[in-house]
Residue frames relative to the residue before (quaternion, step in Angstrom):
aa qw qx qy qz dx dy dz
M 1.0000 0.0000 0.0000 0.0000 0.00 0.00 0.00
S 0.6765 0.5013 -0.3205 0.4339 3.59 0.90 -1.01
D 0.5239 0.6419 -0.3752 0.4157 3.60 1.31 -0.72
V 0.7042 0.4797 -0.2741 0.4459 3.47 0.84 -1.14
I 0.6274 0.5406 -0.3301 0.4529 3.53 0.94 -0.84
I 0.6748 0.4837 -0.3065 0.4656 3.65 0.91 -0.93
I 0.6183 0.5097 -0.3515 0.4841 3.63 1.05 -0.86
I 0.6777 0.4375 -0.3464 0.4789 3.85 0.74 -0.81
G 0.6205 0.5400 -0.3492 0.4488 3.59 0.89 -0.54
V 0.6516 0.4788 -0.2969 0.5079 3.59 0.90 -0.91
L 0.6924 0.4799 -0.3186 0.4344 3.58 0.79 -0.90
L 0.6165 0.5124 -0.3462 0.4873 3.67 1.04 -0.61
A 0.6439 0.5282 -0.3148 0.4553 3.58 1.01 -0.94
E 0.6654 0.4785 -0.3522 0.4520 3.65 0.92 -1.01
T 0.7102 0.4993 -0.2848 0.4065 3.69 0.67 -0.97
I 0.6382 0.5157 -0.2982 0.4877 3.53 0.99 -0.92
A 0.6490 0.5609 -0.2812 0.4302 3.52 0.88 -1.04
A 0.7056 0.4562 -0.2499 0.4811 3.43 0.90 -1.02
S 0.5791 0.5805 -0.3619 0.4436 3.58 1.15 -0.46
F 0.7158 0.4503 -0.2195 0.4865 3.36 0.88 -1.28
A 0.5365 0.5918 -0.4097 0.4406 3.65 1.10 -0.54
S 0.6056 0.5772 -0.2968 0.4604 3.56 0.85 -1.07
Y 0.6719 0.5167 -0.2740 0.4544 3.53 0.75 -1.27
F 0.7437 0.4635 -0.2555 0.4085 3.38 0.65 -1.11
L 0.6115 0.5334 -0.3486 0.4691 3.58 1.16 -0.63
K 0.6290 0.5544 -0.3158 0.4442 3.50 1.07 -0.84
Q 0.5857 0.5225 -0.3415 0.5171 3.59 1.15 -0.79
S 0.7100 0.4825 -0.2937 0.4206 3.55 0.56 -0.93
A 0.6792 0.5102 -0.3148 0.4235 3.57 1.11 -0.45
N 0.5384 0.5803 -0.4062 0.4565 3.60 1.46 -0.08
T 0.0286 0.8168 -0.5699 0.0856 3.64 0.32 1.27
G 0.3746 -0.7393 0.4782 0.2906 3.65 1.21 -0.20
E 0.8038 -0.1476 0.1968 0.5416 3.62 -0.77 -1.13
K 0.5929 0.6036 -0.4039 0.3479 3.71 0.98 -0.33
P 0.6292 -0.5261 0.3756 0.4315 3.66 -1.05 0.45
K 0.6797 -0.5154 0.3749 0.3631 3.54 -1.10 0.46
F 0.6700 0.5346 -0.3322 0.3935 3.47 0.86 -0.76
F 0.5097 0.6507 -0.4222 0.3721 3.56 1.27 -0.12
I 0.4058 0.7010 -0.4549 0.3702 3.50 1.37 -0.03
L 0.6867 0.5268 -0.2872 0.4103 3.47 0.97 -0.89
L 0.6058 0.5473 -0.3182 0.4819 3.52 1.40 -0.20
S 0.5930 0.6091 -0.3409 0.4015 3.59 1.24 -0.50
P 0.4424 -0.6794 0.5227 0.2635 3.65 -0.95 0.80
F 0.6008 0.5739 -0.3756 0.4106 3.43 1.21 -0.59
F 0.5531 0.5919 -0.3783 0.4478 3.66 1.25 -0.63
Y 0.7382 0.4210 -0.2662 0.4549 3.62 0.71 -0.98
L 0.6376 0.5074 -0.3464 0.4647 3.59 1.05 -0.64
G 0.6230 0.5267 -0.3323 0.4733 3.53 1.04 -0.62
G 0.6199 0.5418 -0.2800 0.4937 3.65 1.07 -0.88
F 0.6628 0.5304 -0.2961 0.4378 3.52 0.98 -0.91
L 0.6796 0.5272 -0.2466 0.4464 3.32 1.10 -1.10
Y 0.6318 0.5187 -0.3205 0.4787 3.59 1.14 -0.71
V 0.6621 0.5147 -0.2960 0.4573 3.44 0.96 -0.73
F 0.5969 0.5293 -0.2994 0.5234 3.57 1.13 -0.78
S 0.6182 0.5551 -0.3132 0.4600 3.55 0.89 -1.06
A 0.7210 0.4650 -0.2352 0.4568 3.57 0.72 -1.21
L 0.5997 0.5562 -0.3113 0.4838 3.68 1.12 -0.60
C 0.6526 0.4745 -0.2803 0.5199 3.63 1.14 -0.75
G 0.6238 0.5345 -0.3358 0.4609 3.43 1.14 -0.73
I 0.6134 0.5497 -0.3081 0.4760 3.57 1.03 -0.81
Y 0.6479 0.5285 -0.2978 0.4607 3.53 0.93 -0.89
L 0.6979 0.4735 -0.2590 0.4707 3.44 0.94 -0.96
L 0.5793 0.5228 -0.3662 0.5069 3.65 1.07 -0.58
Q 0.6545 0.4820 -0.3630 0.4556 3.80 0.79 -0.47
K 0.7217 0.4356 -0.2324 0.4852 3.58 1.11 -0.64
L 0.8295 0.2431 -0.0563 0.4996 3.65 0.97 -0.83
P 0.5472 -0.5908 0.4192 0.4192 3.63 -0.94 0.36
Y 0.6647 -0.5232 0.4058 0.3461 3.44 -1.27 0.80
A 0.7223 0.5219 -0.2327 0.3895 3.49 0.75 -1.03
V 0.5976 0.4506 -0.2830 0.5998 3.44 1.73 -0.24
V 0.7217 0.4992 -0.3092 0.3665 3.63 0.44 -0.85
L 0.6400 0.5578 -0.2817 0.4471 3.60 1.13 -0.82
P 0.6744 0.4819 -0.2495 0.5007 3.56 0.91 -1.03
I 0.6809 0.4925 -0.2557 0.4779 3.57 0.89 -0.85
G 0.5656 0.6159 -0.3218 0.4441 3.48 1.27 -0.53
S 0.5889 0.5896 -0.3216 0.4496 3.56 1.29 -0.71
L 0.4446 0.6279 -0.5045 0.3919 3.66 1.10 0.24
T 0.5047 0.6561 -0.4469 0.3393 3.51 1.16 -0.22
Y 0.6208 0.5581 -0.3238 0.4453 3.55 1.31 -0.62
V 0.5804 0.5571 -0.3486 0.4809 3.55 1.24 -0.40
W 0.6783 0.4717 -0.3087 0.4713 3.56 0.90 -0.87
T 0.6564 0.5048 -0.3298 0.4535 3.47 1.04 -0.82
L 0.5849 0.5120 -0.4204 0.4680 3.69 0.88 -0.27
F 0.6933 0.4473 -0.3184 0.4667 3.67 0.78 -0.56
V 0.6292 0.4940 -0.3398 0.4946 3.64 1.13 -0.62
S 0.6507 0.4882 -0.3438 0.4690 3.63 0.88 -0.72
R 0.6666 0.5181 -0.3188 0.4308 3.61 0.94 -0.51
I 0.7525 0.3929 -0.2028 0.4881 3.40 0.91 -1.24
L 0.7877 0.3587 -0.1926 0.4623 3.61 0.72 -0.74
L 0.7664 0.2800 -0.1775 0.5502 3.65 1.07 -0.61
K 0.3358 -0.7986 0.4244 0.2634 3.64 1.36 0.06
E 0.2338 0.7530 -0.5535 0.2682 3.45 1.01 0.97
K 0.5104 -0.6875 0.4525 0.2492 3.43 -1.25 0.67
I 0.2839 -0.7468 0.5758 0.1734 3.50 -0.87 0.85
T 0.1250 -0.8341 0.5315 0.0779 3.66 -0.49 1.16
K 0.6878 -0.4192 0.3496 0.4785 3.67 -1.17 0.15
R 0.6856 0.5222 -0.3121 0.3997 3.47 0.72 -0.93
K 0.6642 0.4689 -0.3193 0.4868 3.55 1.09 -0.77
V 0.5703 0.5189 -0.3820 0.5095 3.74 1.11 -0.55
L 0.6715 0.4650 -0.3609 0.4502 3.69 0.62 -0.85
G 0.6839 0.5012 -0.2994 0.4377 3.58 0.89 -0.77
M 0.6434 0.4934 -0.2973 0.5041 3.61 1.10 -0.54
T 0.5913 0.5743 -0.3160 0.4697 3.53 1.15 -0.71
T 0.6815 0.4726 -0.2580 0.4956 3.49 0.93 -1.04
L 0.6593 0.5097 -0.3105 0.4574 3.54 0.94 -0.78
I 0.6400 0.4705 -0.3138 0.5202 3.64 0.98 -0.83
L 0.6367 0.5112 -0.3603 0.4510 3.72 0.87 -0.57
G 0.6271 0.5156 -0.3160 0.4910 3.53 1.02 -0.79
V 0.6354 0.5672 -0.3087 0.4235 3.56 0.79 -0.86
V 0.6203 0.5218 -0.2633 0.5230 3.46 1.12 -1.23
L 0.7018 0.4588 -0.3119 0.4470 3.72 0.60 -0.96
V 0.6193 0.5277 -0.3281 0.4800 3.57 0.97 -0.73
G 0.6994 0.4450 -0.2780 0.4854 3.63 0.72 -1.04
V 0.6904 0.4268 -0.3309 0.4813 3.76 0.85 -0.71
G 0.6367 0.5184 -0.3431 0.4563 3.61 0.90 -0.70
S 0.6810 0.5025 -0.3199 0.4259 3.74 1.03 -0.55
T 0.6206 0.4983 -0.3055 0.5227 3.58 1.52 -0.31
L 0.6683 0.5089 -0.3892 0.3779 3.70 0.86 -0.40
């Protein structure tokens, strides 16, 4: 049972870290009038990069514990967290189409997860 809890925790860490990594890289891209290479001076650039590396390491751990055909589809939960991050931090609109897409994605993840245990 404790292995399952660890795997779920690592899965959540992987997908949430990837979602925030994208957010921080977007923040670093806001250089305004400055030349684009100023991205390299942004702490957001390095935080986003660190979170992507952390997410990849979590993914490698999961690939050691679960089948490839399970890990990759479940990793798409990143898109769900990204929807919330974009709404809360970037004030982006959540449309009915986005909700339908996320519902479909979550249903697919559940089916893959249940299918792998049968």
